C-alpha positions as CSV (number, residue, x, y, z in Angstrom):
1,M,43.2,-1.0,56.8
2,K,43.7,2.6,57.8
3,G,45.4,5.1,56.0
4,L,44.6,3.4,52.6
5,T,42.8,4.5,49.5
6,D,40.1,2.0,48.6
7,R,42.2,0.9,45.3
8,Q,45.0,0.3,47.9
9,A,42.9,-1.6,50.1
10,Q,41.3,-3.7,47.5
11,V,45.4,-4.5,46.1
12,M,46.0,-5.4,50.1
13,R,43.1,-7.4,50.4
14,A,43.8,-9.3,46.8
15,I,47.2,-10.0,47.8
16,I,46.5,-11.3,52.0
17,E,44.2,-13.6,50.2
18,Y,46.2,-15.1,47.5
19,W,49.3,-15.3,50.0
20,S,46.4,-17.0,52.6
21,E,45.5,-19.2,50.0
22,H,48.6,-20.3,47.9
23,G,51.3,-20.2,50.8
24,Y,53.4,-17.4,48.2
25,P,52.2,-13.8,47.1
26,P,50.7,-13.0,44.1
27,T,53.0,-11.8,41.0
28,M,52.1,-8.1,39.5
29,R,49.9,-10.1,36.8
30,E,48.7,-12.1,39.3
31,L,46.8,-9.2,40.8
32,C,45.9,-8.0,37.7
33,R,43.7,-10.7,36.6
34,L,42.1,-11.2,40.5
35,L,41.0,-7.2,40.7
36,G,40.3,-7.3,36.8
37,I,43.1,-4.9,35.5
38,R,44.9,-4.5,32.1
39,S,48.0,-2.8,33.0
40,T,50.9,-4.1,35.5
41,H,51.9,-0.8,35.6
42,A,48.7,0.6,37.8
43,I,49.6,-2.5,40.0
44,A,53.0,-1.2,40.1
45,D,51.9,2.5,41.0
46,N,50.2,1.2,43.6
47,F,52.7,-0.7,45.6
48,E,55.1,2.4,45.5
49,Y,52.4,4.2,47.3
50,L,52.0,1.2,49.4
51,A,55.6,0.7,49.6
52,K,56.2,4.9,50.7
53,K,53.3,4.4,53.4
54,G,55.1,1.0,54.9
55,V,53.1,-1.3,54.3
56,L,54.8,-3.5,51.9
57,R,58.5,-3.6,50.5
58,I,59.4,-4.8,46.7
59,C,62.7,-6.4,45.3
60,R,62.8,-5.5,41.9
61,A,65.3,-8.4,40.8
62,R,62.7,-11.1,41.2
63,S,59.0,-12.5,40.9
64,R,56.9,-12.8,43.8
65,A,58.8,-10.3,46.0
66,I,56.8,-8.8,48.3
67,E,57.7,-8.1,52.1
68,L,54.5,-6.9,54.0
69,S,55.0,-5.4,57.3
70,P,54.2,-7.3,60.2
71,E,51.0,-5.5,60.8
72,Y,49.5,-6.6,57.6
73,M,51.4,-10.4,57.5
74,R,49.6,-11.6,60.4
75,Y,46.7,-11.4,58.6
76,V,48.4,-13.9,55.8
77,V,49.2,-16.0,59.3
78,R,45.6,-16.0,60.7
79,G,44.1,-17.0,56.5
80,M,47.0,-19.9,56.3
81,A,46.3,-21.3,59.7
82,R,42.4,-21.4,59.0
83,R,42.5,-22.6,56.0
84,W,45.1,-25.3,57.1
85,A,43.3,-25.5,60.5
86,V,46.8,-25.0,62.5
87,P,46.2,-25.7,66.1
88,L,46.5,-22.5,68.4
89,A,49.3,-22.1,70.6
90,D,47.7,-21.6,73.4
91,D,45.5,-25.1,73.0
92,P,46.8,-27.3,70.4
93,T,43.6,-29.1,70.6
94,R,41.7,-26.3,69.3
95,S,42.2,-24.7,66.0
96,I,41.2,-21.0,65.0
97,E,38.0,-22.7,63.3
98,Q,36.6,-24.1,66.8
99,T,37.3,-20.5,68.5
100,Q,35.2,-18.4,66.1
101,E,31.8,-20.6,67.1
């Protein structure tokens, strides 16, 4: 994750892993629990820095309103495909798991 601090990369990995597993982004409180952080303010600060870097967008009007840039959203899609063994577009008989062997 180029151009991100260690903490920002850790936050992004947590978002991507959670989103891949559940199908929707985590709330700030869920991220706090995942990362062992007590303050949602620390997560909010990281969101602000990540938004300035163009990695994500935040909609403050609702919960779970995180949008990732296409560069990072592809990691979520790959994780979801791996988790649910979605067939690859070029060969519908092979799943992602089979291509990694």
